[in-house]
C-alpha positions, 0 to 999 in steps of 0.5 A: 429827351432834353439836357435837363432830363439827362442831368436830372437822371445823372444827379439822381443816379449818384444818390441812388447807387450807393443807397441801393448797394447798402440796402441790398447788403443789409437785406441779405446779410443773413446769408453771410459774407460770401453772398454780399456781392450778389446782395449788392446786385440785388439792391442795384436791380431794384433801381435798374430794372424796377426803377426803369419800368416804373419811370416809363409806366408811372404817373409822376414824370420826375419820380425816381424809384429804388430801394427804400429803408422801410421796404428793405427792413421788411425784406430783411425780415423775410430773408432772415426768417427764410435763412433760419428755417430748419428745412433750409439749414439742412441743405448742403448747397443752394440754400441762398438761391432758394431764399432769393427765389422765395424773397423774389416771390414776395416782391412779385406778390407786392407788385401784383398788389400794387397793380390791382390797387392801381387798376381798381382805384384802391390806392386811397385805402392807404390814407385810412391807415391811422397815423399812430400805426404808421408812425410807430411802424416807422420808429420800429423800422428806424430802430431795427435799421440802426441796430442791424447795422451796428455790427458792420459799423463797429467792425464786430466779428461774425459771431459777435452781436451788438449787445456784446459791446455793452459788456466787452468794448474790446470786440470793436474794431477801432479802424472800422469804427473810425471809417464809419464815424467819419462817414456818418459825420461827413453826411451830417456836415454835408447835409447842413453846409454843402446842400448842393452836393449829395450828402451820401456821395460826400459820406461815401467819398470821405469814408472810402478816402480814409480807408485808402489813406489808412495804410499811409498813416497807420504804417501797415495795411489793416483788414477792413470788411468790404463788399467783396468780389463784385463783378460787372454782370448784366442783370438776368432773369434767373431769380426763380431758378433756385426754387427748383431745388426747394424741398417739397416739405417747404411748400407749407400753408404757413410759409405761403401765407407768410409770403403772401402777407409780407408781399401785401405789406410790401405793396401797401408800404410801397404804395404809401412811399410812392404816393407820398413822394408823388404829393411832394413832387406835385407841390414842387411842380405845381401839378397833379399826379395820376395815382392809379397810373403811378401805382400800376407803374410801380407794381409792374416795375416790382413784378418784372424786377422780381424775376431778376432778383430785386429788393422792393422799389418805391418812389423816393422824395430826395432822389426825385427832388434831386432829379427835378432840381437838376432839370428832369421834367419827363418820365425819361429822366427816371429811365436815364437814372436807371441806365446811368446806375447800370453804366456806372456799375458795369464800369466800376464794379471791381472798385465798388466791391472794395468799399468798406461795409462800415461806409454803407452801414453809416449811410443806413444808420443816417437814414434810420436816424432821419426815419424817426418820426419827430411827432412822437416827441410832441406826443410825449410833450402833449401827454400833460394836456388836461381833459379829454385831449389827454386821453386821445394823446395817450391812446395815440402814444400807446399805439405808436410805442406798441407798434414800434415795440412789436416791430422790434421784438416780434415782427412787422406783420403782428405790429401792423395787425395789433396797431390797427386793432387798437386804433379800430377799437378806440375808434369804435369806442370813441364813435360809440360815445354819442352821435348826437350833435345837438339837442333842443326842444321846440320851446327854442325852435318853432316851425315856419308855420305862422300862427295867431297869438292864441295858438302860439300861447297853447303851443308855448305851454306844451313845447317841452313835449317836443325833443329834437335830436340832430345826429351826425356820423354813422349809426352803427353797432358801436353807437346805436345802442348808446343812442337808444339809451340816451333817447329813452332817458331824455324822452321821459318827460317828452311826447314827440322825438324828432331825429334830424338825420341830415348829417348821418352818413351811414346806418348799419343793420344794428342801427336800423334795428335800434330805430325800429325798436325805439319806435315800438318802445315809444309807441307803448307809452303813447309817444312818437318817433319822427325822422327828418332829412333822410329822404334826400339820402337814397342809400339810407332810404333803400337800406331802411326799406330793405332792413324792414324799418320802413315797414315798422315806422309809418311812412307819414313819420318820415319828413323831408326836413325838420321844420315839417316834422315840428309843424306836424307835431304842432298841429297834433298839439293844437288838435289835442289842446284847442277845439278845432273850430276855434283854432281854425276859424276866426271872427274879427274880434278874435284877431290880433290885428284888431286887439283893443278895437271897440264894437263900433270900430270893428263895425267900421272896419267890417264895412271896409273889408272884402271877403275873397275865397281861394281854392287850393293851389290858387295864388293869393299874391304874386311876386312882383305885383304892385298892389298894396292890399292887406289880407287877413286869413280867416280860414285855411292855410297859405304858404309864402314861397320864393323863386330860387334864382339859380335853379328856378325852383321854389322854396317855402319860407312860411305857412300862415294859419287862420288868424294872421295877416298877410301882405302888411309890408307892401301896405307899409312901404309901397314896394312890389311884392317880394314873394308868392303866396299860394293857398295850400287848401281852400281858404278865405280872406278879408282884403283891406285895399289900399284905397279903403285904408286911405279912407280910414286914415282920412276919416278915422285916423285914430282907428287907422293908428290903432290898426298900424300899432297892432300890425307893428306888434304882430311884426315885433312878435315874429321878429322876436321869435326869429331872434330867439331862434338865431340866438340858439343857433349861434350858441351852437 
């Protein structure tokens, strides 16, 4: 422990103490003015006990924990609901302690929720709560916080509500309003002009000073509501003792469910608050927090504090930043903050009890004003945006306002449930519109199989028979049926449907069933469904096997990539539209490279060519070889492969069919071979050695020139085909 931790803890304590008292009084206001002193203790216990344990066990060194506005309002709802229960109202004594015990039980459930979240690594779940739900929740809480504090701020009688002021302003106590207004104004001024001084401390000081000086200027004492008889007592773990007097009828399933639900909401909201504070501290400290440890520490703090009677505590950004700026660097600074609050309370408890309620009401009203989410105003401004974005903005605004309205008019649980339901429904509808990322025919994209001009001509005449659909995201019950409808409509003029599933993240049972049904539907009309890029995702492969899809769709209809699927279809098209012998075996006069040669010139070329046979798997050309021979593939298949420098694995670039030339680059530029060429099946080539080419160049330069021209034309055709592909990809 250093001086910095001591000063950091003290600075944070000065901010946390008045907030804790204000929140405690606000949360238990339903129990009447007689309970105010104990309500203040309950608020302080959250900072003293909960904050102390969370600091020692948490995963953020400078985190300061204590009561927070959203959590306080949840507690306010719980306490008000309990206090209004008819069974408890019939009790002559002890109702307050039963309510405290039940509220503490709610805090304990929230603590257990956080502990489990931390231990099971479930803290990230809170990140998936839609922002409009969170925003509307906070806006509703802000409205309720301000509304609930108006009676104390205006000095209304216990029998009056804030709505009475609209019809009868005489119910307002002028002196109480003056104290509250001066407190609120001084907080705003301090926040803007005196940033080094805690604004809440300034407001507390100004409001209390006006109250103390009032008899001097008013000439007589004025009755102002205050906390009451606040005694300096050490926290004791007696919160659940009141439950011994709880009527048996109260142990109903409905109330236990409510306590459980509110406890879980406290745990979730508390986790959000603490993790957001942790991220803010990380940005200042330049470090990374341990979210699992932090949630465990916060949960343990709330669980232990519940035995003492406590509000729900969570990490606070302003208090934590104050701690850091004052020198706090270690977990002990948070513990020192709790001990400082305890020391100040035990020393000045009677004096704190005389502070007017309107001062604390002003502090909470300030918090409520700052709790409003400014992004809601931006949504109102963006509602005029044209197009599909306007619909998204409208839905976000609807969820935001709906959650806020339900929070204010019904309760927090229903607000969260309805908000999540609307957001989930909209997400399903939006995701169900289409999972097709892009669509193209094989007229734009061909496979990496290099073919001769006759084969290319045949394929170009039938390329519209191939439709490729790139899918993305999850294929689930919300999108699968829509996908099937689109595919069946688009496949009316096509024969082969290729689904590229590289970007697909999930498939549920509905999606799997739709795929199997689509395959059967296409086969009835003699059409084909092929699937690519799924083998790399073992989870999807296993699910398709379990769901029976792989038993319906043949194994040879699944491909490791889309290129192989297109190549498979091209082979089927050539088998259908081109006789096998003429497409797979060639004479010299059939080859593109000898286009325009006379019979005599072909005879001259044949004397210079050497026939070589390669068995399947043999190397035709090795990367790095320095020979400059030209190869003409007459029969079979060979593939061009490169060695990947990092993994040392092989990657196929192209596959050459019969009728094409290989190795022309080395013949032209004289550089070493740039890739391996391997026979995929038993193959036969004609080899034109560099020595024989030089003879041709010397003896028959016009024939050599014609050969070079045809090589250039072959290269030009290949480059143009690839350029068209690149243009298509760039357009997406």
